[in-house]
C-alpha positions as CSV (number, residue, x, y, z in Angstrom):
1,M,20.2,-6.7,10.3
2,K,22.0,-9.7,11.7
3,N,21.0,-13.2,10.6
4,L,18.8,-11.9,7.8
5,Q,19.2,-13.7,4.5
6,L,17.8,-13.7,1.0
7,I,17.6,-17.3,-0.2
8,P,16.9,-17.9,-3.8
9,A,13.6,-19.8,-4.1
10,T,13.3,-23.1,-5.9
11,A,10.3,-25.1,-7.2
12,G,10.2,-26.8,-3.8
13,D,9.3,-23.5,-2.1
14,V,6.0,-23.0,-4.0
15,Q,3.8,-24.0,-1.1
16,L,5.8,-22.0,1.4
17,I,5.7,-18.9,-0.7
18,H,1.9,-19.3,-1.4
19,N,1.2,-19.8,2.3
20,M,3.4,-16.8,3.4
21,K,1.8,-14.6,0.8
22,Y,-1.7,-15.6,1.9
23,Q,-0.9,-14.9,5.6
24,S,0.9,-11.6,4.8
25,F,-1.9,-10.2,2.5
26,L,-4.9,-11.4,4.5
27,P,-5.0,-8.4,6.8
28,L,-5.0,-6.1,3.8
29,Y,-7.7,-8.1,2.1
30,N,-9.8,-7.9,5.3
31,R,-9.3,-4.1,5.4
32,Y,-9.8,-3.3,1.7
33,H,-11.8,-6.2,0.2
34,D,-9.9,-5.9,-3.1
35,D,-11.2,-9.1,-4.6
36,D,-9.6,-8.5,-8.0
37,T,-6.1,-7.4,-6.9
38,N,-5.2,-9.0,-3.6
39,P,-2.8,-11.9,-3.7
40,V,-5.0,-13.7,-1.1
41,K,-7.2,-14.6,-4.1
42,E,-4.3,-16.0,-6.2
43,K,-4.1,-19.7,-6.9
44,I,-0.9,-21.6,-6.2
45,D,-0.5,-22.0,-10.0
46,K,0.4,-18.3,-10.2
47,V,3.3,-18.8,-7.9
48,I,4.4,-21.8,-9.9
49,A,4.3,-19.8,-13.1
50,Q,6.2,-16.9,-11.5
51,L,9.0,-19.3,-10.2
52,E,9.2,-20.9,-13.7
53,S,9.5,-17.6,-15.5
54,D,12.9,-16.7,-16.9
55,E,12.1,-13.0,-16.0
56,T,11.5,-13.7,-12.3
57,D,13.8,-14.2,-9.3
58,Y,12.1,-15.1,-6.1
59,Y,13.8,-14.9,-2.7
60,I,12.7,-16.3,0.6
61,I,13.6,-13.8,3.4
62,T,14.8,-15.7,6.5
63,L,15.6,-14.4,9.9
64,D,17.7,-16.7,12.1
65,S,17.0,-19.4,9.4
66,T,13.2,-19.0,9.8
67,P,11.2,-17.9,6.7
68,V,9.6,-14.5,7.5
69,G,8.6,-13.4,4.0
70,A,9.6,-13.2,0.4
71,V,10.4,-10.8,-2.4
72,R,9.9,-11.3,-6.2
73,V,12.1,-9.4,-8.7
74,V,10.9,-9.2,-12.3
75,N,13.3,-8.2,-15.1
76,D,11.2,-5.8,-17.1
77,G,13.8,-5.5,-19.8
78,V,15.2,-2.3,-21.4
79,E,13.2,0.9,-21.9
80,N,14.8,3.9,-23.4
81,G,18.2,2.4,-22.8
82,C,17.5,1.7,-19.1
83,Q,17.5,-1.7,-17.5
84,L,14.3,-2.0,-15.5
85,Y,13.5,-4.3,-12.6
86,R,10.2,-4.5,-10.7
87,I,9.5,-5.6,-7.2
88,S,6.2,-7.5,-7.2
89,P,5.6,-8.4,-4.4
90,L,7.5,-7.9,-1.2
91,F,5.8,-9.4,1.8
92,I,6.6,-10.0,5.4
93,L,4.6,-12.2,7.7
94,P,2.4,-10.0,10.0
95,E,4.2,-11.1,13.2
96,H,7.5,-9.9,11.7
97,Q,6.3,-6.6,10.3
98,N,7.6,-3.2,11.6
99,K,10.9,-4.6,12.7
100,G,13.0,-3.3,9.8
101,I,13.1,-6.6,7.9
102,G,11.6,-5.2,4.7
103,Y,14.1,-2.4,4.7
104,S,17.1,-4.7,5.3
105,A,15.9,-7.2,2.7
106,L,15.7,-4.4,0.1
107,Q,19.2,-3.2,1.0
108,M,20.5,-6.7,0.5
109,L,18.6,-7.1,-2.7
110,F,19.7,-4.0,-4.7
111,P,23.4,-5.0,-5.0
112,K,22.4,-8.3,-6.5
113,Y,21.3,-6.4,-9.6
114,E,24.3,-4.3,-10.5
115,N,23.0,-3.7,-14.0
116,A,19.8,-2.1,-12.7
117,D,19.2,1.4,-13.9
118,K,15.7,1.8,-12.5
119,W,13.5,-0.1,-10.0
120,R,9.7,0.1,-10.0
121,L,7.0,-1.1,-7.7
122,S,3.4,-0.3,-6.6
123,T,1.7,-0.2,-3.2
124,I,-1.4,0.8,-1.5
125,K,-1.5,4.6,-1.0
126,Q,-3.4,4.2,2.3
127,E,-0.7,2.0,3.8
128,L,1.5,4.8,5.0
129,G,4.1,2.4,6.5
130,N,4.6,0.8,3.1
131,C,5.0,4.2,1.4
132,H,7.4,5.3,4.1
133,L,9.5,2.1,3.7
134,Y,9.8,2.6,-0.1
135,E,10.6,6.3,0.2
136,K,13.2,5.5,2.9
137,C,14.8,3.2,0.3
138,G,15.0,6.0,-2.3
139,F,11.8,5.4,-4.3
140,V,9.7,8.4,-5.4
141,L,6.1,8.6,-6.4
142,V,5.5,8.6,-10.2
143,G,2.6,8.3,-12.6
144,D,-1.1,8.1,-12.1
145,E,-2.9,6.5,-9.2
146,M,-5.3,3.6,-9.7
147,R,-8.4,3.6,-7.6
148,I,-9.4,0.0,-6.7
149,N,-12.4,0.9,-4.6
150,D,-13.7,3.6,-2.2
151,Q,-11.0,2.7,0.4
152,M,-8.0,1.7,-1.7
153,T,-5.8,3.4,-4.2
154,I,-2.6,1.9,-5.8
155,V,0.3,4.3,-6.3
156,Y,3.5,3.7,-8.3
157,Y,7.1,4.3,-7.3
158,E,10.5,4.4,-9.1
159,K,14.0,4.4,-7.9
160,V,16.6,5.6,-10.4
161,V,19.9,3.9,-9.7
162,R,21.7,5.2,-12.8
163,N,20.7,7.9,-15.3
164,I,21.4,6.8,-18.8
């Protein structure tokens, strides 16, 4: 996608990330009322802590120099000789969703982590568009499901880059 960039986030981006996260997840909160898990309920202190963490890289996703979302990459270390990374979360502002931005952002993200053997993430099972996006990017369902409430279930995905 032309004019799409992943800009490394800095401490000065805390409010921007917090606001975009809120706007992006509010429709999901209104649909599922997942009080204990939805980022809408997170305090800005959580974004600050994530940005300060040595295990976290946050990127602002821009289109034509306008912030349209963000993605956080967590280095989950080594497990059974595999270098693991986790995407938590990826979000696109509602007015920019369903335009291929998430897919393009992920395609730009993966090469930045050449040492990655495996990627992990979780999403809402009922959000078929999200599941389709991740499957299109090479992720496959793994593990158990976690039921949040009568309307919402979390599912887990992995993408193996390199078998060790």
